[in-house]
N, C-alpha and C positions, 0 to 999 in steps of 0.2 A: 504494500500500500504506500502511496506517496506520503511524504511528510507534510505537515500543515505549515506553510511558510508565512501564514498570517499570524501565527503564535510563536513560531520558532525562528530565531535568527539564523543566518547562513552558517555561522561557526557551530551552532548547535546541531543543525541538520548534518553538517559535515562530520561532527563527532559521532553521531549515531551511525551514519552510513559507513564510516571508516572501520567500525567494529567487524564488518564482514568483507572488507575490501580484499580482493585477491592478492596473494603474495607473489613475489617474482616467479617462483617455481610453478604456481598455478597459471600465470600468464604464459609461461613457456609452453605448457601443455595445451592451453586454450588456443593460442595463436600458431601452434605448430612450430615453435622455435626450438632450436637445439641448445643444449646446456651452455656451450661456449658463446652463444649469441646474446646472452643475458649478462649484464654487468650490475650486480646488486648494490644498492645504496640504502641500507636499512630496509624499510618496508616498501620501498619503491625501487626502480631499476632503470638503467639506461639500456638501449639496444645497440649492439655492435653493428653499425650501419654497413661497414665494408663486408663483413661476413654474410649478413643476411642478403644484401644485394647480389653478392657473388653467387649465392645459392639460388636466388629467385629471379635472376636477370632475365631469363627467357619466359617467365610467367607473364601472362597478359595483364595489363593495367586494369584497375577498376574504374568506375565512373568518378569524375573529378568535379567537385562542387565548391565554389568559393562563396563566402558570405561577406557582403558589404552592407551599406546602409545609406540613409538619407543624411543630410547635413546634421551633425550631432547638436544636441542641446545640453545644458547642465544636468538634465535628468539622467542622461545615459540611455541610449536606445536598446541596448542589450544584444549586441552582435555575438558576444561569446555565449551568453545565455541561449541565443537562437541556434548557434553552432552546436552546442551540447544538446539542446532540445531536439534538433533535427536528427542527430546521431541516435538519441533515445527512441525517437519516433520510427526511424528506419529499422532499428533493432526490433521494435514491437511488430513491425510488418515482416519479420523473419529474415531481414537482410543482414549480411555480414558488413557492419558499418563501423567506422572509426574516423578519426580526424587528427589534425595537427593545429594547435593554438600557440600563441606567443606567451612567453614567460612574463609573469608580473614583475614590473620594476618597483623597487622600494620607494622611488619618488612618489608615484601616485598612491601606492599602498598606504603610506603614512601621511598622505596629504588629503586630496579630495576624492579622487576617482575610485579608490578602493583597490581590491586585488585583481579586478578584471577576470575573476574565476567563474563568471556566470552567477546564477542565484536561484534560490528556492529549490525546486526539484530538477533544475537543469544547472547543476553545480559541479565544478571540478574538485576531485579529492585526490590525495590528502591536502586539505586546504591550507593548513599551517605551513607544511613543507613548500607547497607551491608559492605561497605568499612571502616566505622568508628565506629565499635563496635557493630552494630546490636542491639540485645537485651541483650548484656553484658555477653555472655557465656565465651569468652576468658578472660574478666576481672574477672569473677568468678573463673575460673581456676587459674589465677594469684594470686588472693587473698587467695584462699584455699592453694595453694602451699606455698606462703610466710608466711601464718599463721603457717604452720608446722615448718618453719625455725625460726619464732619468738619463738615458743614453745621450740624448741631445744636450741637456744642460751640463752634464759632465764633460762632454766634448767641447762645448763652448768655453767652460772654465779652463780646461787644459790648453786649448789653443790660445787663450788669452794670456795665460801665465807662463807658457813654455815656448822656447825657440824651436825652429824646425829641427835642429840637431837633437834637442832634448826629446821632442816628440818621436823622432825616428828611433832613438835609443829605446823607447818604450813600445816600439812597433806600431806607432800611430801615424796615419797619413793626415796631413792638414787638409781640412775640408773648406776652410774660409767661410764658415757659416755666418750669415748676416743675422744678428740678433733681432733686427727690426722686421725680419721676414719669416718669423716662426709661424707655421700654419696650424700646428696642433695646440691644444690646451690640455690641462689635466682632466681626469675623469673621476666622477664618483656617482653612486646610484641613489642620490637624494636630490630633492628640490632645494637648492641652496643659493638663493639670489645674491647673498653677500659675497659669494666667491666668483661671480661672473667676471669681474675685473679685479685683478690683484697685481702686486709688485713682488717679485721674488729676487733672491740673491743679495739681500741686504746683510750688512754686518761684516764686511771685509771679504778679501779675495778667496779665503778658504771656504766661504759659504756660497760661492758661485758668482755668476755675472749678474749684476742688477738689470732687470728687464721687466717689462709688462708681460703679464700672463693672465690666466683665468682658468675656469673649470667649465665643463659641459657635463650633462647627465650621461651616464655610461651607455645607455641605449642609443644615443645619437652618435656614438663613435663610429668611425669608418670601419673599425674592426668588427663591430656588430653587423654592419652591412655586409662585410666580406663573409662572415659566418653564415649569413642568410643566403648568400648566392653561391658559396663554394660547393663544388660537386664531390670533392674528396680532399684528403689531407694534403696531397701534392698541390692541388689548385689553391688551397688555403695558404700554404707556405709561399707559393710564388706571388700571390696577391699581397701578402703582408710585406714581402721584400720590396714591393713597388710603391708602398705608401710614401707620399711626400710629406716629410716632417717639417722641413724648412727649405729655404733657398740660400745659395751661397752669394757672395758679393758680386758675382757676374750674372746672377739671375738664373743659375742652373739649379734644378731640384736636388735636394739632399734627402735620400730615401732611407728607410729602415735597413736596407741592404748596405748602403754606404756607412751607416752607423754600426754595422756588424751586430745588430740586435734582433734581426728578423727570425733567426733560428730559435733564440730564447723566447721570443714572443709566441712563436708557434708551439713551443713546449708547454706554455701555460694553457694552450687551447687544445691539446691533444685529446682530452676527454670531452671537451665542450662540443666537439664536432658530432658526437653521438646524441640523438634525441633521447629525452627522458619519457618513460611511460607512466602516465597517470590514468584516471578513468572518471566517468560520470558517477553520480550517486546511484545510478542504476547499473553500474559496473560495465559500461561499454568502454573499450580502450581509446585513449586519447594521447597522442604524442605531444610533447611540449618542446619547442625549439625556437630560439632567438626572441627578439624583444619588440616592444610596442613603438608608438609615436610615429605615425605616418605623416604628421605635419612637419616634423623636423628630421625624419629618418625614412628608411624604406618601409617600415611598418608592416612586414609580411612574416608569416611563419616560413620556415626555411625550405629551400629547394630539396635538401636532403630529406627533411621530414615528409615532403610530398612524394618524392620518389619512393620512400619506404612505405608510406601509407597506401599508395596505389598498388603496391605488391601485396600488402597484408590484408587489405579490405576490398570488398566489391564496390562499396560506396565510401569514398574518401572525402571528408569535408575539411576545407582549410578556411582561413579568415584573413581579411585585409583590414588595416586600421582605418577608423573614421569613415567618412562618406565615400561614395563612388567617385567623387571629383578628385580625391586625393588617393585613398587606399586602392580602390579598384583600378584607377588609371595607372598607378605604378605596377600593380599586379599584371595588368594587361600589356603594357608597353615596355616593361623592364623585366619583371620576373618570368613571364611567359617566353620572352625572347631568350633569356638565359637558360631556362630549363628545357625549352622545346616542347613543353606541355600545353595542351589546349583544353580548357574547362568545358564541361558539358552544360553546366547551369551556373548562373550567378544569382544568389538570393539577395534581395534588397530588403533590409529590415526597416520598418517604421513603427512608430507608436502614435497613438491618438494624441498624447500630451505634446509630443514634438511637433506634430502637424498644427496644433493649436498655437504653439509659440511662433512657428513660421507664418501663421495666419494673422499675426499681430497681437498675440497674447502678451500679458504683462511679463516683465523681466523676472527671472528667478535668481535670487541671491543666496549663496551658500550660508547656512546658519540661520536663515530667516524662514518663517512659515511659507509654504508654497501657496500662492494665490488660489482662491476657491475655484476659479474658472477651470483649472486643470483637473478638478475632481467632479465637476458637474457637466452635464451635457451642453455642448455648444456646437451645433451643426454649422453655424456660420463661420466660426473660427477654423474648424476642420476643413471646410470647403476652401477657405482662403489660403490654407496651408498646403493644399494638394499640389499646386504647381511645383513645389520643391520636390515632392516625390516623383512627379511626372518627369521632371528634369533629370533626375538620377536614373530613372528607367531609360530615358533617351541616351544617357551616357553608355549604359550597358549595351543597348541596341547597336550603337555605333561599332562595337567590337565584334558583333555577330554572334555573341554568346546568348543563349536562351535565358531571359530573366524570369524570375518568380518572385513575387512580392509576398512577404510575410508580415502580418500585423502582430507584433509582440503584445499580447493582450495584458492589460492591467485590470485589477478588480473594479476600478472606477469607470471603465469604458462602457458605454451603452450600446445596445444592439443597433440602434439607429446610426450611431457614429461609425460603427464597424461596417454596416451595410453601405453607408455613403462612400467610404474608402473603397470597398470591394467593387461597387458599381462603377466608380470612376476608373479604377485600374483595368477592369475587365472590358468596359465599353469604350473608354477613350484611348487607353494604351494597348488594348487587346493583349493583355498579359495575364497569366494565372495569378490569382490572389488567394491566400489562405490566412486564416486566423490561427495563431499559435497560443495555446494556453499551457505551455510546458512549465512555466514558473510555478503554477499551482498544481499541475497534474503530471508533470514529467512526460514520459513517452506517450501515455494515453492522451495527453493534451496536444500532441504533435502529429496525430495520425492524418488529419486532413492536410497538414503541411507536408508531411512525408510523402503522401500520395501525389501531391502536386509536383514535388521534386522528382519522384520516380517516373511520372509521365513525361516531364520535361526532359529528363535524361535520354529519352528515346528519340527526341527530335534532332534533326541534322543541325550542325553548327557551321555557320559560314564565317569562320574566324578571320579577322584582318586587323593589322596594326593601324594606329592612328596616323603614323608618319613613317617614312623610311629612315634608316639610320644614316644614309648619306645626306640627309637634309641638314643644313647648317643649324646651329643651336638657336639662333634668333628666330628662325622660321618655325622651329619646333615649338618654342615658347609661345609664339603668336597663335599657332594652331591650338595648343592646349588652352590658352587664355580664351579664345573665341569659342571653340567647339565644346570644351568641357566646362569652363567656368561661366561662360556667357558674357565675357568682357567685350567692349567695343574695340579695344586696342591695348597695346603694351607700351608703357612709358619706361624707357631705359635711363637709369642714371648715367650721365656722360662718362664717368670714370669706369662704370661697369661695362658700358658698351665698348670702351677702349680695351678693357681687359679681355672681353670676348673676342674682339677683332684680333688681338695679339695671340690668343690661344689658337684661333683658326689659322693664323699665318705661320705659327711656329711649330705646329705638330698636326698629326693626323688624328683628329678627334671624332672621326666618323664611327669609331668603335666604342665611343663613350655613350653612356645612357643618361637621359635627362630625368632627374629626380627633383621635382619641385618642392620648395620649402614655403609653406603657406599656412595661415590659420585654418583650423578644421571647423571653426564655428560659423563659417559663412562660405558661400560659393565664391565670394569676393575675397579681397585681402583684409577687409574691415570686419572684425568679428561681430560688430553690432548690426550689420546688414543681414536680415533674415530673409526667408522666402527665396525668391529668384530676383536678385538685384538687376536693375536696368540702367543703362547709360553711365557706365563707369570704365575706368582704365586700370589695368593691372600694373602697379609700379614694381620694377625690379631694382633692388637697392644693393645687391651684392651677388657674387657667384662663388660657390665653394667648389674646389677641385679635388676629387678623391681619385688619385692615380692608381691605387690598389684595387678598389672596387670598380674603377672605370666609370665613375659618376661625375657629371657636371650638375651642380645643384643651384639653380637660380633662386634667390631669396626674395620673396614678394612681401613688401611691407616690413613692419617691425616684428621680427621673430628672434627669440632667444633660444640657444641650444641648452640653456640651463633654466628650467622652469623655476618658479618661486613657490614657497610654502605659504598657504593662506592663513588667515587669522583663525580659522576653525578646522585645523588639521585632524585627520583620522586618528593620529597617534594618541590623542587625548583619551580615546575609548578602548585602546588595546592594552591588555594586561595578561598575566599568567596566573593560573591557579597554582599556588606554591606547594600544594599538597599533591596534585596529580600531574603538574606540568602542562596542563591543557591551556592552549592559547585562546583567549576570549576577545571578542570585539572586532574580529576581522569581518569585512563585508565585501 
């Protein structure tokens, strides 16, 4: 029987469900895995990707389903809840179903968003492990990233303090690094706005070279992006060696390979390349690999996770961060290019509450009561918010992937509101629409949704990319701005335009992928513009160059790679039962 999420909190549901959670040896038998393909970590385990893929390489792939959504609101639309609910619903229909989701970052976990582990009866377990480091992948990314910064700052200090002869006697080649052109920052997995801009190296020459620096959240690191797109350990190692950490005084890149640190960085990641196996509260298998933040990062579960899931499951469900304008666009034009995989279906998640906000509903402020309109029937607000949903359906249709809309049902939604959305989606967009009540009922509440996805998986897919890789960066951004976001044009900062021109002149960047950095709270660059904004220009204020991941990242508007902690953070409510060790307050 499903748990009652109206009386039990997520951590309480998890605690009960975890009492019967399969152990690693049970998973091995259930998934047909061999003993040496399981890497135990307490009551959970990693899967040895290389060994499993080598054994199953010739096995036919299962159906490939990606979950995306409309433009997010402060409520949270429940993409992970929907991903887990769909897996549970497919299992109730007798399908061999599983998925791959992204690991929770400590930043959101202890701040506003929570663990991103789903909720209610569509929840990932073990919850505490998932929320508090899991098997250490994000820690490994943080350490590998910071090791590159240690190598850089140490080399700067030594080059400043020693002559060429003294360096040579120590086996060091002078790199002539320009301290004003350091590209990387330090990384940590918290939202720490006080560390965005710092000065390091104070206190004399033994403490390093004084210079400006800063921190970014670990999941925005280029190393996390590389972990998400790497196909094996060799690919991971090569890409890490190509990361540009700084430039020398002639403008040439200084890479991790130049700093002789790439091998040691890869050593930190040798286990992180293997996905972790968790499950839903109904005990369907779910892989966990790589991190969140599609607004400032790639925001996708890993290619390795999808390769593995498509061999292990007949229906494999993956997820993309935030709305279709950011997460799905990157999945479509970056991840699918790199993986060579084509999805059968794209699920677009929406909620009645979010549609009301996009229809002009009042602002929601963290820590304050939610306005009554979001808990009462308002067909007018829902109808005014529908253009945002229809816009996201249009984005998916441009890819040729079959869309399915799922309304993630909340207890306050009325039948009239649900029917209004269903009618609009089915009649105006001519797309399947299902209501999902998996938060309350688990797999039983996802049967209609699962049936719609199963049907859609049998339709032909006319997959096509939005632009060719040979297209110059500026033209790519123009197409994304107009076709995906709905902008009239792009406004390039003169310095950025010059930087792009120089990149195009000095190297072959046709093999680089375009990864936009933009707010997730609006189709535009302005988080306050809801619905489908009209008559606006997309400002490009910077461009980040990731030479290991092969990403060019245009930055639209004011975006920070280090989020800030709010005045009402989640850590206020998290504690531990000192008698049992049970973590309480996670959501």
